[in-house]
C-alpha positions as CSV (number, residue, x, y, z in Angstrom):
1,M,97.6,-177.4,49.7
2,N,97.9,-174.5,47.4
3,R,95.7,-174.8,44.3
4,S,97.8,-172.8,41.7
5,T,100.4,-175.5,42.3
6,I,98.1,-178.6,41.5
7,G,96.2,-176.9,37.7
8,R,95.1,-174.0,36.2
9,P,93.3,-171.9,38.6
10,S,90.1,-169.9,37.7
11,Q,89.9,-166.4,38.1
12,A,87.9,-166.6,41.3
13,P,89.6,-166.6,44.5
14,T,91.6,-170.2,45.2
15,L,90.7,-170.6,48.9
16,S,90.2,-174.0,50.5
17,R,87.8,-174.5,53.0
18,R,89.4,-175.2,55.7
19,R,91.8,-171.2,54.7
20,L,88.3,-170.7,53.7
21,Q,87.3,-170.8,57.8
22,R,90.3,-169.4,59.5
23,G,89.3,-166.2,57.4
24,A,86.4,-166.2,59.3
25,L,87.6,-166.2,62.4
26,G,90.3,-163.5,61.8
27,I,86.7,-161.5,60.9
28,A,85.3,-162.3,64.0
29,A,88.6,-161.5,66.3
30,L,88.0,-157.8,64.2
31,A,84.6,-157.9,64.8
32,A,85.9,-158.5,68.8
33,V,87.2,-155.3,68.3
34,G,84.8,-152.8,67.5
35,S,86.6,-152.4,63.7
36,L,83.6,-154.3,61.2
37,T,80.1,-153.9,61.8
38,S,78.1,-157.1,63.1
39,C,76.3,-156.0,59.5
40,G,79.5,-156.9,58.1
41,L,80.6,-159.9,59.6
42,A,76.9,-161.7,59.0
43,D,77.9,-160.4,55.2
44,A,80.9,-162.3,55.1
45,V,80.2,-165.4,57.2
46,G,77.0,-165.4,54.8
47,D,79.1,-165.7,51.6
48,E,81.5,-168.2,53.0
49,D,78.1,-170.4,52.7
50,R,77.4,-169.8,49.3
51,T,80.8,-170.9,47.9
52,I,81.3,-174.4,46.3
53,S,85.1,-175.2,45.6
54,I,85.1,-177.9,43.0
55,I,88.4,-180.1,40.9
56,V,87.7,-180.7,37.4
57,T,89.6,-182.3,35.0
58,E,91.1,-179.5,31.6
59,S,88.6,-181.7,29.1
60,A,85.8,-180.2,27.1
61,P,82.9,-182.5,28.2
62,F,84.4,-181.6,32.0
63,Q,85.1,-178.2,31.7
64,E,82.2,-176.5,29.4
65,P,79.4,-177.9,31.6
66,T,81.4,-176.6,35.0
67,E,81.5,-173.2,33.7
68,I,77.5,-173.1,32.3
69,A,76.9,-174.0,35.9
70,K,79.3,-171.3,37.3
71,D,77.0,-168.7,35.4
72,L,73.6,-170.8,36.6
73,L,75.1,-171.2,39.8
74,A,75.7,-166.6,40.5
75,E,72.3,-166.3,39.3
76,E,71.3,-168.5,42.5
77,G,73.7,-166.3,44.1
78,W,76.3,-169.1,44.2
79,E,80.2,-168.5,43.7
80,L,82.0,-171.5,41.9
81,E,85.6,-171.7,42.7
82,T,86.9,-174.3,40.2
83,T,90.5,-175.7,39.6
84,Y,91.7,-177.9,36.5
85,V,93.7,-180.0,36.2
86,T,94.9,-182.9,33.8
87,D,95.8,-185.2,36.8
88,I,94.1,-188.0,38.1
89,I,95.3,-189.0,41.5
90,Q,95.0,-185.7,43.0
91,P,91.0,-184.7,42.7
92,N,90.0,-187.6,44.9
93,Q,93.1,-187.1,47.5
94,V,92.3,-183.3,47.9
95,V,88.2,-183.6,48.2
96,A,89.4,-186.3,50.7
97,Q,91.4,-183.9,52.5
98,G,88.5,-181.1,52.9
99,E,91.1,-178.6,50.7
100,Y,87.1,-178.8,47.8
101,D,83.7,-179.9,48.0
102,A,83.7,-181.6,45.4
103,N,85.6,-183.0,42.0
104,F,84.5,-183.6,38.5
105,F,87.1,-186.3,36.5
106,Q,86.0,-189.4,36.6
107,N,83.9,-192.5,36.4
108,F,81.7,-194.9,38.5
109,A,84.4,-197.6,38.4
110,Y,87.6,-195.5,38.7
111,L,86.5,-194.3,42.1
112,D,85.4,-197.0,43.0
113,Q,88.5,-198.7,42.5
114,F,90.9,-195.3,43.7
115,N,88.6,-196.0,47.2
116,S,89.9,-199.6,47.4
117,D,93.4,-198.9,46.3
118,H,93.4,-196.0,48.5
119,G,91.2,-196.3,51.7
120,L,89.2,-193.7,50.8
121,D,85.7,-193.3,51.2
122,I,84.7,-190.2,48.0
123,E,81.3,-190.9,46.9
124,P,79.5,-190.3,43.4
125,V,76.6,-187.2,44.5
126,F,75.2,-186.9,40.9
127,A,75.6,-188.6,37.8
128,V,75.8,-186.3,34.0
129,Y,77.5,-187.9,31.1
130,E,78.3,-191.4,29.7
131,A,81.7,-191.7,28.5
132,P,82.3,-194.4,26.3
133,G,85.5,-195.4,24.4
134,G,86.5,-197.3,21.2
135,L,89.7,-198.6,19.9
136,F,91.7,-196.5,17.4
137,S,94.3,-196.7,14.7
138,S,96.4,-194.6,12.5
139,E,97.8,-198.0,10.8
140,H,94.8,-200.7,10.3
141,S,91.3,-200.1,9.3
142,E,89.9,-203.0,10.8
143,L,89.8,-205.1,13.6
144,G,90.6,-208.1,11.3
145,D,93.5,-205.9,9.7
146,L,96.2,-205.9,12.8
147,P,98.9,-208.1,12.8
148,E,100.4,-211.2,14.2
149,G,102.4,-209.6,17.4
150,A,100.4,-206.3,16.8
151,Q,101.0,-203.8,19.7
152,I,97.9,-202.8,21.3
153,A,97.8,-199.5,24.0
154,L,95.4,-199.9,27.0
155,P,94.7,-197.7,29.9
156,V,97.1,-198.8,33.1
157,D,94.4,-198.4,35.5
158,T,92.5,-201.3,37.3
159,A,89.3,-199.7,36.5
160,N,89.3,-199.2,32.6
161,N,92.3,-201.6,31.7
162,G,89.7,-204.1,30.5
163,R,87.5,-202.3,28.1
164,G,90.2,-202.3,25.1
165,L,90.1,-206.7,26.0
166,K,86.7,-206.8,25.9
167,L,86.7,-204.6,22.6
168,L,88.5,-207.2,21.0
169,A,87.1,-210.5,22.0
170,D,83.9,-209.4,21.1
171,A,85.5,-209.2,17.8
172,G,87.3,-212.3,18.2
173,L,90.3,-211.5,18.6
174,L,91.1,-212.6,22.1
175,E,89.4,-215.3,24.5
176,I,88.5,-213.8,27.8
177,D,87.0,-215.0,31.3
178,E,83.4,-213.4,30.0
179,S,82.5,-214.2,34.4
180,V,84.9,-211.2,34.9
181,P,83.3,-207.7,35.1
182,V,84.3,-204.9,32.3
183,T,85.5,-203.1,35.4
184,E,87.9,-205.7,37.3
185,L,88.9,-207.5,33.5
186,S,92.6,-207.6,32.8
187,Q,95.8,-209.3,30.9
188,R,95.5,-212.0,33.8
189,D,92.0,-212.8,32.2
190,I,93.2,-214.1,28.5
191,I,92.2,-217.9,28.2
192,E,93.8,-217.5,24.4
193,N,95.9,-214.8,22.1
194,P,95.4,-216.4,19.2
195,R,97.9,-213.4,17.3
196,D,99.7,-212.8,20.3
197,L,99.3,-209.3,20.5
198,E,101.3,-207.4,22.5
199,F,99.7,-204.8,25.0
200,V,101.1,-201.4,26.4
201,E,99.6,-199.7,29.2
202,V,99.9,-195.9,29.0
203,D,98.1,-193.4,31.6
204,Q,94.3,-193.1,30.8
205,Q,94.7,-189.6,30.1
206,S,97.8,-190.7,27.3
207,V,96.8,-192.8,25.3
208,A,94.8,-191.3,22.9
209,Q,98.3,-190.0,22.1
210,S,99.9,-192.7,22.0
211,I,97.7,-194.0,18.9
212,D,100.6,-193.4,15.6
213,D,103.1,-195.1,18.2
214,V,100.9,-198.6,18.2
215,D,98.7,-200.8,15.8
216,A,95.7,-199.7,18.3
217,A,94.3,-198.0,21.4
218,F,92.0,-197.7,23.7
219,A,91.2,-194.1,24.1
220,F,87.9,-191.8,25.4
221,L,86.5,-190.5,23.0
222,R,86.8,-187.1,24.5
223,L,90.5,-187.1,24.4
224,A,90.9,-189.1,21.1
225,S,88.3,-186.1,20.2
226,E,91.1,-183.5,21.5
227,I,93.5,-184.9,18.4
228,G,90.7,-184.8,15.8
229,L,89.3,-188.2,16.5
230,G,85.3,-189.6,16.5
231,P,83.1,-192.4,16.8
232,E,83.5,-192.5,12.9
233,D,87.6,-193.0,13.3
234,T,86.1,-196.1,15.9
235,L,87.7,-200.2,14.4
236,A,85.3,-200.7,17.3
237,L,83.6,-198.0,19.9
238,E,81.1,-199.4,23.2
239,G,77.5,-199.9,23.4
240,E,75.3,-199.4,25.5
241,D,75.5,-203.0,27.6
242,V,78.6,-201.2,29.5
243,A,77.9,-197.4,29.8
244,L,77.0,-197.8,33.4
245,P,79.8,-198.1,35.1
246,F,81.3,-195.8,33.0
247,T,79.6,-193.0,33.6
248,C,81.2,-189.7,35.0
249,V,80.0,-188.3,38.1
250,V,80.0,-185.0,40.3
251,A,82.1,-187.2,44.1
252,A,82.4,-185.8,47.3
253,A,83.3,-186.7,50.5
254,P,80.1,-188.7,52.5
255,D,79.1,-185.3,54.4
256,F,78.4,-183.4,51.5
257,A,75.8,-185.0,49.6
258,G,71.9,-183.7,51.1
259,T,73.7,-180.0,51.5
260,E,72.2,-177.5,50.0
261,A,75.4,-176.9,47.8
262,A,75.3,-180.6,46.3
263,E,71.7,-179.9,45.7
264,A,72.2,-176.4,44.2
265,L,75.5,-177.5,41.8
266,E,73.3,-181.2,41.0
267,R,70.8,-178.8,39.7
268,A,73.2,-176.7,37.8
269,Y,75.1,-179.6,36.2
270,Q,71.8,-181.1,35.8
271,S,70.6,-178.1,34.0
272,E,68.6,-177.8,30.4
273,E,71.6,-175.6,29.0
274,V,74.4,-178.3,29.8
275,R,72.1,-181.4,27.7
276,D,72.2,-178.9,24.8
277,W,76.1,-178.3,25.2
278,F,76.7,-182.3,24.7
279,A,73.9,-182.1,22.5
280,D,75.8,-180.6,20.3
281,Y,79.6,-181.8,21.1
282,L,80.8,-184.7,18.9
283,D,77.3,-184.5,17.4
284,G,75.5,-185.9,21.1
285,V,78.1,-188.9,21.3
286,L,78.1,-188.5,25.1
287,D,74.9,-188.6,26.1
288,P,73.6,-187.1,29.4
289,A,72.9,-188.9,32.4
290,F,70.7,-186.9,34.2
291,E,68.3,-189.6,35.0
292,V,70.4,-192.6,36.3
293,D,70.1,-193.9,40.4
294,V,73.5,-193.0,42.0
295,D,72.8,-194.4,45.0
296,A,71.2,-197.2,43.1
297,A,74.4,-197.4,40.8
298,W,77.1,-197.2,43.5
299,A,75.6,-199.7,46.2
300,E,75.5,-202.3,42.6
301,I,79.5,-201.3,41.2
302,S,81.0,-200.7,45.1
303,A,79.2,-204.1,46.3
């Protein structure tokens, strides 16, 4: 797959691992007829081995840490090839196909649901930050002001669909089946809806843009920030009790974890420079999740 057809590439060359491997074979053939010296061939292969390709959401909490990581990796002799996209489907597909080494755009819950829906085995490699969301409204200042029949926008994907419902239930506007985990919660788990709230399901990347079109909407803070809204503008904000499944991770195919490249990538993303960036962004509302035991979390979430 040509990366330029997926999203906006960085200035670095955007060759997939397969294309790089084919290039290495071509170099070897040229060396056999004397076109390259043995030293030159070794240098070419070494360059290939020090390249990591990653596909990333084009949004500040993903993009800016990635650019910091790229600079830090360059100091260690690595080249981080980046492609930025707004799509939430292709990043897992192209990693599964071997076109990219890793991706950075999703949380544990979405990855688990995507694997289940598409028969993939992409795994989280390490965690980067917690990504809370909240209910926003341009018409109402409190959840109690929501009228009968109010329209509420929710992310359409299963992994994030129930987060707004949980906040509404916590506020007493709905009764839900409390035995259902928030990562699986949906409208079918509503037991009582006394205000006849109407739910409009929207692509997660577009929910923030729908705030003016509905009475209230559940949106990720990182997306709300792009239209000038912050935690202080929420009608209700998620707490620590639901943080883990919605922690954003760098993910890859199973054979990438434990490699030298994966370890270098983790050091760069979990650096003090990245921690400092999150401390400044939105007054520090997105907490770094560097200490999360990814293996234990993934075993619990994907069970």
